N, C-alpha and C positions, 0 to 999 in steps of 0.2 A: 335840383338845387346845386349839385356839384358842377353841372355844365355851366350854370349861370356864374358861379364863383370863378370857374376857369376862364370864362369869357371876360369877366371883369378884370382878372389879373392880366390877361393878354392885352386888353384894351388900355388899362392904366399904364402898362409898360410900352405901348405901341410907339409913342414918339421916339423913345430910345431905340426900340427895335428897328424902326425905319432908318435911323442913322446906321445901324448895324447892317441892314439889308443893302444900303448904298455901298458901304465898304465891302460887303460880301460880293456884290456884283463886280466890283473892281478886281477883287482877288480871283473870282471865277474867270474873268476876261484874261487875266495874266497867268492862267494855267492851274488855278486852284480846283479843288473838288469839294462837293457838298454832301452832307449826310444829315439825317434827322435823328437825334438821340433824346429820348424822354421829353419830346415836345420842344426841343431846342434845335435850331439850325446851326450846324457846325461846318465851317468852311476852313479848309487848310491847304497848304502847299502852294506851289506856283512861284513864279519869279518874284512877285511883289512881296509875298509873305516872307520869303527868304531874305529879301533886302531889308524889310522892316525889322526882322529879328536881328539881323547883322548890325543895323544902325542903332537900334534902341536897346537891345538886350532882352526885350520882353518876348516871351514865347507864345502868349495868348492874350486876347482882349475880349471882354464881354460887353455887349451893348444890347440890353434888353434880352430878347430870346434868341440872340445871335451871338455865337462864339467864333472868333476868328483866331486861327492858330498857325504856327509854323508848319506843323505836319500832323497827319492823323495820329501817329504814335504819340506825339507831344500832347495832343488833345485828350487822348485816352488816359495818359498819365496825369493830366491836370483837370480832368473832368469834374471831380468832386469840388475842387477849389472854384472853378469857373461857374459851376451850377449854383454855388452859394451866391455868386454875383447875380445870377439870373433871378434868384429869389429876392435879393436886395432891390433889383430893378422893379420887380413886381410890387414891393412895398413902397418904394420911393416914387415910382412912375416918372413923370416928366421932370421931377426934381433930382433924379438919380445922378445924371452927369454933373449938374452944378454942385450938388452936395459932395460928390466925389472930389471934384476939383477944389472946392473950398476946404474940405477936410485935409487934403494934401497940403494946401497953402498954410493952413493952421499949424500943421506939424512942422513945416519949415520955419514959420515964425517963432515957434517954441524951441527951435534948435534941434528938432528931432528929424528922423528920416521920413520923407514924404510917402514912401511905399511901406517899409517894414512896420512903421508905427501908425499907419493909417487904420482907423477903426473898421472900415469895410474889409480891408485885407486881413486884419487880425481875426475877424469873424471867419473868414475863409480858411485861414491857417488853423484855427481852432477846430474847425470841422474836419480838416485833413488829419490833425493830430488825434482827434477822437476816433476816427476811422482806423488809423494805424493801431491804436490801443486795442480796439475791438478786434481787428484782424489778428493781432498778436495773441490775444486771449483765446481766440477760437482755433488756433493752430495747434 
Protein backbone atom coordinates (compact mmCIF):
# COMPACT_ATOMS: atom_id res chain seq x y z
CA UNK A 1 0.00 0.00 0.00
CA UNK A 2 2.85 2.42 0.82
CA UNK A 3 4.41 1.78 -2.59
CA UNK A 4 1.11 2.51 -4.34
CA UNK A 5 0.68 5.74 -2.36
CA UNK A 6 4.23 6.80 -3.23
CA UNK A 7 3.70 6.04 -6.91
CA UNK A 8 0.48 8.03 -6.89
CA UNK A 9 2.22 11.05 -5.32
CA UNK A 10 5.02 10.92 -7.90
CA UNK A 11 2.53 10.44 -10.73
CA UNK A 12 0.27 13.30 -9.62
CA UNK A 13 3.28 15.64 -9.38
CA UNK A 14 4.86 14.31 -12.62
CA UNK A 15 3.83 17.19 -14.93
CA UNK A 16 5.51 19.70 -12.62
CA UNK A 17 8.50 17.37 -12.11
CA UNK A 18 8.93 17.09 -15.89
CA UNK A 19 9.25 20.87 -16.10
CA UNK A 20 11.83 20.64 -13.31
CA UNK A 21 13.72 17.91 -15.16
CA UNK A 22 13.89 20.08 -18.27
CA UNK A 23 15.35 22.94 -16.25
CA UNK A 24 17.66 20.54 -14.39
CA UNK A 25 19.03 19.27 -17.70
CA UNK A 26 19.88 22.83 -18.71
CA UNK A 27 21.63 23.43 -15.37
CA UNK A 28 23.60 20.19 -15.76
CA UNK A 29 24.71 21.18 -19.27
CA UNK A 30 25.98 24.49 -17.89
CA UNK A 31 28.08 22.83 -15.18
CA UNK A 32 25.61 21.92 -12.46
CA UNK A 33 25.74 18.79 -10.30
CA UNK A 34 22.91 16.47 -9.33
CA UNK A 35 22.18 14.42 -6.24
CA UNK A 36 19.15 12.60 -4.87
CA UNK A 37 17.98 13.43 -1.36
CA UNK A 38 14.92 11.79 0.21
CA UNK A 39 13.45 10.92 -3.19
CA UNK A 40 14.02 14.42 -4.58
CA UNK A 41 16.45 15.29 -7.38
CA UNK A 42 18.55 18.28 -6.33
CA UNK A 43 20.56 20.07 -9.02
CA UNK A 44 22.85 22.96 -8.17
CA UNK A 45 25.76 25.02 -9.33
CA UNK A 46 27.11 25.83 -12.74
CA UNK A 47 27.16 28.98 -14.77
CA UNK A 48 23.41 29.27 -15.32
CA UNK A 49 22.46 28.69 -11.67
CA UNK A 50 24.86 31.46 -10.65
CA UNK A 51 23.44 33.79 -13.29
CA UNK A 52 19.81 33.09 -12.31
CA UNK A 53 20.58 33.75 -8.64
CA UNK A 54 22.37 36.95 -9.54
CA UNK A 55 19.48 38.21 -11.71
CA UNK A 56 16.53 37.07 -9.60
CA UNK A 57 17.83 36.97 -6.04
CA UNK A 58 16.29 33.53 -5.56
CA UNK A 59 18.62 30.81 -4.33
CA UNK A 60 16.36 27.80 -5.02
CA UNK A 61 13.29 26.73 -6.96
CA UNK A 62 11.18 23.61 -6.54
CA UNK A 63 9.26 22.02 -9.41
CA UNK A 64 7.65 18.77 -8.35
CA UNK A 65 10.31 16.34 -7.19
CA UNK A 66 13.12 18.51 -8.58
CA UNK A 67 14.86 21.26 -6.60
CA UNK A 68 17.15 23.63 -8.47
CA UNK A 69 19.60 25.72 -6.50
CA UNK A 70 22.49 28.09 -6.51
CA UNK A 71 24.88 25.69 -4.79
CA UNK A 72 24.93 22.41 -2.86
CA UNK A 73 25.53 24.35 0.38
CA UNK A 74 22.58 26.59 -0.39
CA UNK A 75 20.33 23.57 -1.01
CA UNK A 76 21.46 21.97 2.23
CA UNK A 77 20.53 25.15 4.09
CA UNK A 78 17.15 25.47 2.27
CA UNK A 79 16.30 21.76 2.11
CA UNK A 80 13.48 21.78 4.68
CA UNK A 81 11.84 24.80 3.04
CA UNK A 82 12.13 23.38 -0.49
CA UNK A 83 10.93 19.93 0.55
CA UNK A 84 7.75 21.54 1.88
CA UNK A 85 7.22 22.73 -1.70
CA UNK A 86 7.77 19.16 -2.91
CA UNK A 87 4.92 18.03 -0.61
CA UNK A 88 2.78 20.89 -1.92
CA UNK A 89 3.44 19.71 -5.49
CA UNK A 90 2.38 16.22 -4.42
CA UNK A 91 -0.90 17.63 -3.08
CA UNK A 92 -1.64 20.03 -5.96
CA UNK A 93 -0.27 17.95 -8.85
CA UNK A 94 -0.68 19.57 -12.26
CA UNK A 95 -2.34 22.56 -10.56
CA UNK A 96 0.74 23.42 -8.46
CA UNK A 97 2.37 25.95 -10.82
CA UNK A 98 -0.89 27.71 -11.79
CA UNK A 99 -1.99 27.81 -8.13
CA UNK A 100 1.38 29.24 -7.08
CA UNK A 101 1.27 31.95 -9.75
CA UNK A 102 -2.37 32.84 -9.04
CA UNK A 103 -1.74 33.04 -5.30
CA UNK A 104 1.21 35.38 -5.93
CA UNK A 105 -0.94 37.57 -8.19
CA UNK A 106 -3.68 37.61 -5.54
CA UNK A 107 -1.18 38.87 -2.98
CA UNK A 108 -0.08 41.64 -5.34
CA UNK A 109 -3.69 42.65 -6.04
CA UNK A 110 -4.24 42.88 -2.27
CA UNK A 111 -1.22 45.17 -1.94
CA UNK A 112 0.82 42.49 -0.22
CA UNK A 113 4.20 40.94 -1.02
CA UNK A 114 3.98 38.22 -3.68
CA UNK A 115 6.60 36.05 -1.97
CA UNK A 116 6.58 36.74 1.78
CA UNK A 117 2.77 36.77 2.00
CA UNK A 118 2.29 33.80 -0.34
CA UNK A 119 0.42 30.96 1.44
CA UNK A 120 2.71 28.26 -0.02
CA UNK A 121 5.77 30.18 1.19
CA UNK A 122 4.23 30.82 4.59
CA UNK A 123 3.72 27.06 5.01
CA UNK A 124 7.40 26.49 4.16
CA UNK A 125 8.57 29.27 6.50
CA UNK A 126 6.39 27.83 9.29
CA UNK A 127 8.05 24.42 8.84
CA UNK A 128 11.47 26.06 9.07
CA UNK A 129 10.44 27.95 12.19
CA UNK A 130 9.06 24.81 13.82
CA UNK A 131 12.30 22.97 13.08
CA UNK A 132 14.37 25.83 14.54
CA UNK A 133 12.27 25.74 17.73
CA UNK A 134 12.63 21.97 17.94
CA UNK A 135 16.41 22.22 17.41
CA UNK A 136 16.69 24.97 20.08
CA UNK A 137 14.82 22.84 22.63
CA UNK A 138 16.92 19.74 21.96
CA UNK A 139 20.27 21.48 22.44
